C-alpha positions in Angstrom: 127.3 75.7 81.0 128.6 73.3 83.6 129.7 70.8 80.8 132.8 73.0 80.3 134.1 71.5 83.5 134.6 68.1 81.7 136.7 69.4 78.8 138.7 72.3 80.4 138.2 72.3 84.2 140.2 75.5 84.9 138.6 77.5 82.2 135.1 76.1 83.0 135.4 77.0 86.7 136.5 80.6 85.8 133.7 81.0 83.3 131.1 79.6 85.7 132.2 81.8 88.6 132.2 84.9 86.4 128.8 84.1 85.1 127.2 83.8 88.5 129.0 86.9 89.7 127.6 88.9 86.8 124.1 87.6 87.6 124.5 88.8 91.3 125.9 92.2 90.2 123.1 92.7 87.7 120.4 91.8 90.2 122.0 94.2 92.7 122.0 97.0 90.1 118.4 96.3 89.2 117.3 96.4 92.9 119.2 99.6 93.5 117.7 101.2 90.4 114.2 100.1 91.5 114.7 101.5 95.0 115.8 104.8 93.6 113.0 105.0 91.1 110.3 107.4 92.2 112.3 108.7 95.1 113.2 112.1 93.5 111.3 113.7 96.3 112.2 112.9 99.9 109.2 111.3 101.6 109.3 113.7 104.5 109.1 116.7 102.1 106.4 115.0 100.0 104.2 114.3 103.0 104.6 117.8 104.3 103.8 119.2 100.9 100.7 117.2 100.5 99.5 118.1 104.1 100.0 121.8 103.5 98.4 121.7 100.1 95.3 119.9 101.5 95.0 122.6 104.1 95.4 125.3 101.4 92.7 123.6 99.4 90.2 123.9 102.3 91.0 127.7 102.4 90.4 128.3 98.7 87.3 130.3 97.9 87.0 129.3 94.2 86.6 125.9 92.6 89.0 126.6 89.7 92.3 125.7 91.4 91.0 122.5 93.2 89.7 121.2 89.9 93.0 122.0 88.3 94.8 120.1 91.0 92.4 117.2 90.5 93.2 117.2 86.7 96.9 117.2 87.4 96.5 114.2 89.7 94.6 112.4 87.0 97.4 113.1 84.5 100.0 111.8 87.0 98.0 108.6 87.6 97.7 108.1 83.8 101.5 108.6 83.4 102.3 106.2 86.2 99.8 103.5 85.0 97.8 103.7 88.3 94.7 105.3 86.9 92.5 102.1 87.4 93.4 102.0 91.1 93.2 105.8 91.4 89.7 105.9 89.9 88.4 103.0 92.0 89.5 104.6 95.2 88.0 107.9 94.1 84.5 106.5 93.7 83.4 107.0 97.3 84.6 110.6 97.7 82.8 111.5 94.4 79.6 109.9 95.6 79.9 111.7 99.0 80.6 115.0 97.2 77.5 114.7 95.0 75.5 114.0 98.1 76.8 117.3 99.6 75.9 119.2 96.4 72.4 117.8 96.6 71.9 118.7 100.2 73.3 122.2 99.8 71.2 122.8 96.7 68.0 121.8 98.4 68.5 123.6 101.7 70.8 126.6 101.5 70.4 129.9 99.7 67.9 132.6 98.7 67.7 132.7 94.9 65.5 129.7 93.7 65.9 127.6 90.6 62.7 125.7 89.7 63.6 122.5 87.9 60.4 120.6 87.2 58.9 119.8 90.7 62.2 120.3 92.5 63.2 123.7 93.9 67.0 124.3 94.1 68.9 127.3 95.4 71.7 128.9 93.4 73.9 129.8 96.4 73.6 126.2 97.7 74.6 124.7 94.3 77.6 127.1 94.1 78.8 126.4 97.6 78.1 122.7 97.2 80.2 122.6 94.0 83.0 124.4 95.8 83.0 121.7 98.6 82.9 119.0 95.8 86.0 120.5 94.2 87.8 120.6 97.6 86.9 117.0 98.5 87.9 115.6 95.1 91.2 117.5 95.1 92.2 116.5 98.6 91.1 112.9 98.0 93.2 112.8 94.8 96.3 114.0 96.6 95.9 111.5 99.4 95.3 108.6 96.9 98.5 109.5 95.0 100.5 109.9 98.2 99.4 106.4 99.5 100.0 104.8 96.2 103.5 106.2 95.8 104.7 106.1 99.5 105.0 102.9 101.5 103.5 102.5 105.0 106.9 102.3 106.6 107.9 105.7 105.1 104.7 107.3 106.3 105.2 106.0 109.8 108.9 107.0 109.9 108.0 110.4 108.6 105.3 110.8 111.3 107.9 109.8 113.9 110.5 112.3 112.5 107.9 115.1 112.8 107.5 114.2 116.5 103.9 113.0 116.2 102.9 111.5 119.5 103.9 107.8 119.7 100.5 106.6 120.7 99.0 108.0 117.5 101.7 106.4 115.4 101.3 103.0 117.1 97.5 103.1 116.7 97.7 104.1 113.1 100.3 101.4 112.3 98.3 98.6 114.0 95.0 99.8 112.4 96.5 99.7 108.9 98.0 96.3 109.4 95.1 94.6 111.0 92.2 96.2 109.1 92.1 93.3 106.7 92.2 90.8 109.5 89.2 92.4 111.1 87.3 92.3 107.8 88.0 88.6 107.4 86.9 88.0 111.0 83.7 90.0 110.4 82.9 87.8 107.3 83.5 84.7 109.4 81.1 85.9 112.1 78.5 86.8 109.5 78.7 83.4 107.8 78.4 81.7 111.2 75.3 83.8 112.0 73.8 83.1 108.6 74.3 79.4 109.2 72.2 79.8 112.4 69.3 81.4 110.5 70.6 85.0 111.0 70.1 87.7 108.4 67.0 86.0 107.0 65.2 87.6 104.1 62.0 87.4 106.1 63.5 89.4 109.0 62.3 92.9 109.6 64.4 96.0 110.1 64.5 95.5 113.9 65.8 91.8 113.6 68.5 92.9 111.1 69.7 95.6 113.4 69.9 93.1 116.2 72.0 90.8 114.0 74.3 93.6 113.1 74.7 94.7 116.7 75.5 91.2 117.8 78.2 90.8 115.0 79.6 94.2 116.0 79.8 93.2 119.7 81.5 89.9 118.9 84.0 91.6 116.6 84.9 94.1 119.2 85.5 91.4 121.8 87.7 89.4 119.4 89.6 92.6 118.4 90.3 93.3 122.0 91.5 89.8 122.7 93.7 89.8 119.6 95.1 93.2 120.5 96.2 92.0 123.9 97.9 88.9 122.3 99.7 91.0 119.6 100.8 93.5 122.2 102.3 90.8 124.4 104.0 89.2 121.4 105.5 92.5 120.4 106.9 93.2 123.9 108.4 89.7 124.0 110.2 90.5 120.7 111.8 93.6 122.0 109.4 96.2 120.8 109.6 99.6 122.5 106.9 102.2 122.6 109.2 105.2 122.6 111.6 104.3 119.9 113.0 107.3 118.1 113.2 108.0 114.4 115.9 106.3 112.3 115.8 108.9 109.5 118.8 111.2 109.1 118.8 115.0 108.7 117.4 116.5 105.5 119.8 117.4 102.7 120.2 120.8 101.2 118.4 120.0 98.0 115.5 118.5 100.0 115.2 121.7 102.1 115.4 123.8 98.9 112.6 121.7 97.4 110.5 122.1 100.5 111.0 125.9 100.4 110.0 125.9 96.7 106.9 123.8 97.4 105.9 126.1 100.3 106.3 129.2 98.1 104.2 127.5 95.4 101.4 126.9 97.9 101.5 130.5 99.0 101.3 131.6 95.4 98.3 129.4 94.8 96.5 130.9 97.8 97.4 134.4 96.5 96.0 133.6 93.0 92.8 132.3 94.6 92.4 135.5 96.5 92.9 137.6 93.4 90.4 135.7 91.3 
């Protein structure tokens, strides 16, 4: 494109400048469109809706609606192409829920169900499956919220809702330095393995001693790093009591929040009628 400057300099300069301006404008429009994508719901309304819906799930006495909510979350993850990440994060809640069903079925109830050599209780299985549905539905909502909402939006929303500043600071630092602590734990474990720790010949007592020593060293390093990070943040002008930068909610956001709240109340009413 720049070879036009040798034949017709004036025309070449105009075309070159116009070309680069069009690239800049196109990039700006793409960034703006990407920023607006998926922001149909105000993060403050979205987080409040998820919080209230999780509380309502814990109050439901039947498993139908929590399972329905879980199915809706699966469909949303399939549509947004995040099902792989969604299913991977849901593995631990599912395992925990199955463990709860097993414990309830073996220990709680009156009516017995003899299955081979195992004796189960009908009331325990019924109540365990209800807890299973609640846990899966609540975990699905939290996974979708965290996958669609950035950390800064969650922290800013917590600050706007007047959550105590200490809780916000601790949550922010924990989320940012969790990976650092995991890397540090791996380094300590490798160092201990190189010094004949965690041997296959070690018994349970020796392994627990190795785990305790790693935990103690990790806590000491975490405390030292926390002090360094805190001093570094103060030297860069960080303030503990900084207010929220979010503006007031718009009318459509308030209307959407009212509609969501009415929907949650209707779901609780349907659960009571069933």
